[in-house]
N, C-alpha and C positions, 0 to 999 in steps of 0.2 A: 658763442653757441655753433655746433657744427651743423651741416647740411642734415645729416642723418638725424641729429637731434632735433632739428626743424622741424622735419616731415613726420616724426615720432610725437612732437608737441601737438602738431596739427591733426595728426590722427587720433590722438588720445582726446583732444576738445570736441572732436566731429564726434566720437563714440559719445563722449559725456551729453553733448546736446540731444543725439538720438535717444539714450538713454532716458535723458530728462523729459522729452518730448513722448516718448512712449509710457513714461510712468504717467505723465499728465493725463494721455488718453485712457489708462488703463483706472486713474482715478476719478474721470469724469462720467458723471452719471447720465446716461442717454434715455430719453423717455420717448416714445413712438405714439402718436393719436392712432387708436384703433382703424384698421382698414374698413371704410363705409360700404355698405350695399351699392350705394352710387358709383363709388370708385370700382368696384369688381365689374359691374356689370360693363363697364366700357371695354373690359377686356374679353367680354364674352362676345362682343359685338364682331369682331374678324372681319373688319373692314379692309379693303385693299386701297391705299392709299398712293400708291407708285406714282399715280399721274399727278398727284398734288406736291409730293414731296420728293426729294433725294434721300437716300439711305447709305451711299458709299462715301458718308464723311460726316461734318457737322455743321451747324449755324454757329456764328460767331457774330459779335457786336460790330456795327459799322457806324463811325461818328458820321456827322455832319461834314465834316472837313475832310473826311475820307483817309484821314491819317491814323493810324495807330502802330504802335511800338510793340505789340501784342500778336504772336500768330493766332491764339485762340484768347477770346475775351468772354467769359461769361458762357461758354458754349452751351448749346443745347444739341444732344444727341437724340434722333429719331429713330424707332424701330418698327418694321413692319408688323409687328404683332401688337400694336396699340399701346406700347411703352416708350418711354421717353426718360430720359437722364438730363437734368438742368443743373450744370456745376455753376451755382449762382456765385457770384464773389471771386470765381477764379481767374487768375492770368497765367496764361503760358507764353513765355518769350521766344522758345527754340522751338522751330517745327519738327526738329529731332526729338524733342521731348515726348512728343505725342506717338509713342511707339505703342506696340501691343501690350507690352509688360505692363506700361505707365497705366492704359486705357483697363486692363484687365483687372489692376490692383484698385483703381479709382474706382470704377463703376460696380465692381462686384466683390473686392476683398477687404478693402481698407475702412476701419472705422474712423471717423463716422462718415465718410463720403459714399459708402456704398449704400446708404439711405435715400440718398436725393433722386428717387425714381419717382415715375408718376404715370398717368395714363392721359392719352389725349383723343378728341374725336375732330374730324373736320366738318363744318357745316357750312354750304356753299364756299365762301371765301375766308372764313375764321376757324381759326385754330383755339378750341378750347380744352385746357388741361387741368389738371389736378394732380399737382407735386407735392411730395413731402420736402418741406424747406426747413432750414435749421434756424432755430432762435433759442436766445435764454431764456430757461426756466425761472430760475431765482437768483442765481449768480454765475460767474464763469465758469465755474466748475459742475454746472448743470443745465445741460444742454437738451432741448425737445425739439422733434421734427411733427412739424403740424401740417396738415392737407392745407394746400394753399392755391388757390385758382386764378390761373393765368389764361390771358388769350391774345391773340396776334391776328393781323390780317396778311393772307398769301396775295402778293402783287403776282409771282409766278414761282416755279420750283426753286428759285434761287434766291429769291428774297421775301423775308417776313418784316411786317411794318408794324408799329405800335404795340409791342409785346410788353404787357403789364400785367400786375396784379389787380384781382377785380374782385368784388363782393361776391359771395360772403367771406368777408376776412376771418383768418385765424386769430383764434382768442390768445393774445400774446402777453408777454409782460410790458405794460404801456411804459414802465419805467426804465426798462433797459433796452426795448426794441421798436418804441414808437418812431424814431428818426429812420430806422431801417425800412418799416413798413411804409412809410411816406415816400422814401427814394424808390420803392419797388412800383410805386404807382405810376412813376414817371415814364412813358413811352419809349422803348427802344427800337431799333432797325437791327435787323440780322440779315447778313450774306452767306451763303453757303461754301463751303471749303471740303475739297475733296480730301481724303484720309484712308487710305487702304487698310490700315491697322483697325479701323472702326469696324468695318465688314466682318471681323474675325471674331468679334464679341457675342458671345451666346446671351440674348437678353431673356431667355426662358430659363437662365440662373439669376435673374434678380430676385430681391428678397419679397417682393412685394406679391409674388406668384406665388410665395409659399405662406404668406399671411403670419408669419411668427412675430 
């Protein structure tokens, strides 16, 4: 097999994978829990949290041994209009990957990732958030985004500790997602990482502001 044939084969294989994934996403039914009055009330408060959080980047998980192979691990993106984006389960290895086009696509355009938005408040040293998180509904081809309540402690503008899901818990399919829910009850520590691309994302285009 020639080099040209190998390249063509790999490109064809990649196209097949992309088409297969796209077909899967098109066939995957997505259900979103209706936006609640409490959820919307936070958006109307318009607090300025610039003294508590940093907005020119994101917060990423920090492990006890301070070693991580990933540039971004389950990152949280806070915005100054009381919204946030929590990319639960996400692992980004290369710092160059967190570009403007990547963030624009993940946060605002791509299905189903664009639904991972929420609102937050800061009360004393505690962040309280309501976030749309992904769960199975009936099977792997049927997913749902349910409002999940999270909270964490602000040590300072760079560190959030004990980030975890709290009651009231979402009404999940226990057969498919009980382990996932239990895993989210474990506290996680986060540190801030600066990222210039994040500042260019217009959070006012997040779907939760349009309540579709």
